[in-house]
PyMOL commands that place a pseudoatom at each C-alpha (Angstrom):
pseudoatom trace, name=CA, resn=MET, resi=1, chain=A, elem=C, hetatm=0, pos=[95.536, 85.739, 78.326]
pseudoatom trace, name=CA, resn=LEU, resi=2, chain=A, elem=C, hetatm=0, pos=[93.755, 85.657, 81.061]
pseudoatom trace, name=CA, resn=GLU, resi=3, chain=A, elem=C, hetatm=0, pos=[91.015, 87.795, 79.471]
pseudoatom trace, name=CA, resn=ASN, resi=4, chain=A, elem=C, hetatm=0, pos=[91.145, 85.296, 76.403]
pseudoatom trace, name=CA, resn=GLY, resi=5, chain=A, elem=C, hetatm=0, pos=[90.797, 82.269, 78.226]
pseudoatom trace, name=CA, resn=GLN, resi=6, chain=A, elem=C, hetatm=0, pos=[93.989, 81.503, 77.307]
pseudoatom trace, name=CA, resn=LEU, resi=7, chain=A, elem=C, hetatm=0, pos=[95.450, 81.504, 81.309]
pseudoatom trace, name=CA, resn=LEU, resi=8, chain=A, elem=C, hetatm=0, pos=[93.396, 79.818, 84.405]
pseudoatom trace, name=CA, resn=ILE, resi=9, chain=A, elem=C, hetatm=0, pos=[94.959, 81.904, 86.967]
pseudoatom trace, name=CA, resn=SER, resi=10, chain=A, elem=C, hetatm=0, pos=[97.124, 84.582, 87.508]
pseudoatom trace, name=CA, resn=PHE, resi=11, chain=A, elem=C, hetatm=0, pos=[100.589, 83.817, 88.625]
pseudoatom trace, name=CA, resn=ASP, resi=12, chain=A, elem=C, hetatm=0, pos=[101.241, 87.198, 90.196]
pseudoatom trace, name=CA, resn=SER, resi=13, chain=A, elem=C, hetatm=0, pos=[99.135, 89.624, 92.534]
pseudoatom trace, name=CA, resn=TYR, resi=14, chain=A, elem=C, hetatm=0, pos=[96.297, 91.336, 91.160]
pseudoatom trace, name=CA, resn=TRP, resi=15, chain=A, elem=C, hetatm=0, pos=[94.472, 95.072, 92.839]
pseudoatom trace, name=CA, resn=GLN, resi=16, chain=A, elem=C, hetatm=0, pos=[90.966, 94.629, 93.149]
pseudoatom trace, name=CA, resn=GLN, resi=17, chain=A, elem=C, hetatm=0, pos=[90.436, 97.456, 90.714]
pseudoatom trace, name=CA, resn=ASP, resi=18, chain=A, elem=C, hetatm=0, pos=[92.799, 96.187, 87.824]
pseudoatom trace, name=CA, resn=ALA, resi=19, chain=A, elem=C, hetatm=0, pos=[90.540, 92.792, 88.172]
pseudoatom trace, name=CA, resn=LEU, resi=20, chain=A, elem=C, hetatm=0, pos=[87.078, 94.580, 88.309]
pseudoatom trace, name=CA, resn=ALA, resi=21, chain=A, elem=C, hetatm=0, pos=[87.894, 96.339, 85.254]
pseudoatom trace, name=CA, resn=ILE, resi=22, chain=A, elem=C, hetatm=0, pos=[87.315, 92.769, 83.352]
pseudoatom trace, name=CA, resn=ALA, resi=23, chain=A, elem=C, hetatm=0, pos=[84.948, 91.227, 86.036]
pseudoatom trace, name=CA, resn=SER, resi=24, chain=A, elem=C, hetatm=0, pos=[82.880, 90.150, 82.531]
pseudoatom trace, name=CA, resn=LYS, resi=25, chain=A, elem=C, hetatm=0, pos=[85.108, 87.824, 81.424]
pseudoatom trace, name=CA, resn=VAL, resi=26, chain=A, elem=C, hetatm=0, pos=[86.805, 86.374, 84.419]
pseudoatom trace, name=CA, resn=TYR, resi=27, chain=A, elem=C, hetatm=0, pos=[85.876, 84.904, 87.921]
pseudoatom trace, name=CA, resn=ILE, resi=28, chain=A, elem=C, hetatm=0, pos=[87.023, 87.053, 91.333]
pseudoatom trace, name=CA, resn=SER, resi=29, chain=A, elem=C, hetatm=0, pos=[87.907, 84.589, 93.901]
pseudoatom trace, name=CA, resn=ASP, resi=30, chain=A, elem=C, hetatm=0, pos=[87.890, 86.346, 97.776]
pseudoatom trace, name=CA, resn=GLU, resi=31, chain=A, elem=C, hetatm=0, pos=[91.272, 87.551, 98.536]
pseudoatom trace, name=CA, resn=VAL, resi=32, chain=A, elem=C, hetatm=0, pos=[94.140, 85.307, 99.383]
pseudoatom trace, name=CA, resn=ILE, resi=33, chain=A, elem=C, hetatm=0, pos=[96.254, 87.802, 101.383]
pseudoatom trace, name=CA, resn=ARG, resi=34, chain=A, elem=C, hetatm=0, pos=[93.491, 89.953, 103.428]
pseudoatom trace, name=CA, resn=ASN, resi=35, chain=A, elem=C, hetatm=0, pos=[93.983, 93.679, 104.171]
pseudoatom trace, name=CA, resn=GLY, resi=36, chain=A, elem=C, hetatm=0, pos=[96.897, 94.038, 106.493]
pseudoatom trace, name=CA, resn=GLU, resi=37, chain=A, elem=C, hetatm=0, pos=[98.697, 90.610, 106.601]
pseudoatom trace, name=CA, resn=TYR, resi=38, chain=A, elem=C, hetatm=0, pos=[100.656, 91.229, 103.532]
pseudoatom trace, name=CA, resn=ILE, resi=39, chain=A, elem=C, hetatm=0, pos=[104.374, 91.484, 105.154]
pseudoatom trace, name=CA, resn=ALA, resi=40, chain=A, elem=C, hetatm=0, pos=[106.897, 93.034, 102.705]
pseudoatom trace, name=CA, resn=GLY, resi=41, chain=A, elem=C, hetatm=0, pos=[111.155, 92.922, 103.298]
pseudoatom trace, name=CA, resn=ILE, resi=42, chain=A, elem=C, hetatm=0, pos=[114.142, 94.295, 102.361]
pseudoatom trace, name=CA, resn=TYR, resi=43, chain=A, elem=C, hetatm=0, pos=[117.329, 92.527, 101.563]
pseudoatom trace, name=CA, resn=THR, resi=44, chain=A, elem=C, hetatm=0, pos=[120.484, 93.386, 101.520]
pseudoatom trace, name=CA, resn=SER, resi=45, chain=A, elem=C, hetatm=0, pos=[123.764, 92.821, 101.825]
pseudoatom trace, name=CA, resn=PRO, resi=46, chain=A, elem=C, hetatm=0, pos=[126.050, 93.185, 105.589]
pseudoatom trace, name=CA, resn=GLN, resi=47, chain=A, elem=C, hetatm=0, pos=[127.269, 95.826, 104.238]
pseudoatom trace, name=CA, resn=ASN, resi=48, chain=A, elem=C, hetatm=0, pos=[124.862, 98.114, 103.039]
pseudoatom trace, name=CA, resn=THR, resi=49, chain=A, elem=C, hetatm=0, pos=[124.926, 100.411, 105.855]
pseudoatom trace, name=CA, resn=LYS, resi=50, chain=A, elem=C, hetatm=0, pos=[122.408, 102.919, 104.393]
pseudoatom trace, name=CA, resn=THR, resi=51, chain=A, elem=C, hetatm=0, pos=[119.539, 100.489, 103.976]
pseudoatom trace, name=CA, resn=LEU, resi=52, chain=A, elem=C, hetatm=0, pos=[120.257, 98.660, 107.291]
pseudoatom trace, name=CA, resn=ALA, resi=53, chain=A, elem=C, hetatm=0, pos=[119.804, 101.853, 109.101]
pseudoatom trace, name=CA, resn=VAL, resi=54, chain=A, elem=C, hetatm=0, pos=[116.082, 101.970, 107.962]
pseudoatom trace, name=CA, resn=LYS, resi=55, chain=A, elem=C, hetatm=0, pos=[114.005, 101.190, 110.923]
pseudoatom trace, name=CA, resn=VAL, resi=56, chain=A, elem=C, hetatm=0, pos=[110.771, 102.980, 110.008]
pseudoatom trace, name=CA, resn=LEU, resi=57, chain=A, elem=C, hetatm=0, pos=[108.897, 103.608, 106.382]
pseudoatom trace, name=CA, resn=SER, resi=58, chain=A, elem=C, hetatm=0, pos=[109.864, 106.733, 105.953]
pseudoatom trace, name=CA, resn=ASP, resi=59, chain=A, elem=C, hetatm=0, pos=[113.522, 106.113, 105.926]
pseudoatom trace, name=CA, resn=LEU, resi=60, chain=A, elem=C, hetatm=0, pos=[113.037, 103.949, 102.923]
pseudoatom trace, name=CA, resn=GLY, resi=61, chain=A, elem=C, hetatm=0, pos=[112.687, 107.914, 100.967]
pseudoatom trace, name=CA, resn=GLY, resi=62, chain=A, elem=C, hetatm=0, pos=[116.277, 108.982, 101.142]
pseudoatom trace, name=CA, resn=ILE, resi=63, chain=A, elem=C, hetatm=0, pos=[118.010, 105.486, 99.940]
pseudoatom trace, name=CA, resn=ASN, resi=64, chain=A, elem=C, hetatm=0, pos=[119.219, 105.613, 96.331]
pseudoatom trace, name=CA, resn=THR, resi=65, chain=A, elem=C, hetatm=0, pos=[121.240, 102.846, 95.145]
for i in range(1, 65): cmd.bond("trace and resi %d" % i, "trace and resi %d" % (i + 1))
show_as sticks, trace
zoom trace
């Protein structure tokens, strides 16, 4: 819809490489969230001890839900 002019803005994040692929059809603004400013979180229940034990990014590899 964005490419066809049926949507004014994207309501989701867009990767720059994806936006550049359609640059001739859309206006690409400056980034809203600059590199390094985005913080992701993990939400879990207090009983989920495996997830609560995660302390560094590499710990996420061993978690199975």
